[in-house]
N, C-alpha and C positions, 0 to 999 in steps of 0.2 A: 216850668220849668226849661224847656227847650231855648226859650229865649236868653236863661241866665247862661246857658251851656255854648250859646252861639257868641258870647263876649268872652267865654274861657278859653286863652290859647293852649291850655293844657289839655282840653277835651278831647278824649279818643288816645290820649298816651297813657302808657301804663309806666309806673315807676320804674320798674326794671328796664323801660326803653329810656327814659330818662338818665337815671344812672349809667347804665351802658353807654349811650351817646356822649357824656360829660368824661367817664373813661377814655375813650375813643380819642377825643379832642383834647383832652388836659393830660391824661395818665394819673395815675393814683396819687403821685407825689405832689405834682401840683393841686389837684383837687384837695386834698388834705392840707395845704397850705392854704388855699382859699376858703375853705369851709374846715374849721379846725374841732373836728369829731373823731373822737379815737378808732370806728370804724372804717375810716380813710387812711390812717396814718399806721397802723399796725395790725400788719396780716392781714390786710384788704382784700375783699372778693364781693363781687356782685351780690352773693346770697347771703354773706352776713351784715352788708351794708342794708339790704332791704330789711332784713329782720329788724335791725335797728330803727330804720326810719319809718316802716309801718307804725312802731310803736311811740315814736317821739315826734309829736306836732312839728316843735320850732325846728327841728333839724330838718324836717321834710320840707318845711317852709322855707328855708336856706337853698336846699337843693335844686327845687322848682325855681325860686327866684335866681339864681345862677342859671341855668338852663335859659330861661326866658331873656336874661340878660347876654348870653352868648349865642343864642340860636336865633334872636330875631333882631 
């Protein structure tokens, strides 16, 4: 299992830190434009976004992909 994690660039990062970094870099408006989900567009907050993303694998995958694209 550790071999798989060694190749995972998101290993050790929390979803909260990923969302917070994206908000710091892009802001809510740009984040909502790039990823068209309601939790980023209407009254966004890290807490409400995390609640949605933890229940919605496809949305979480989009957030993680955007993070990797911007941060690496």
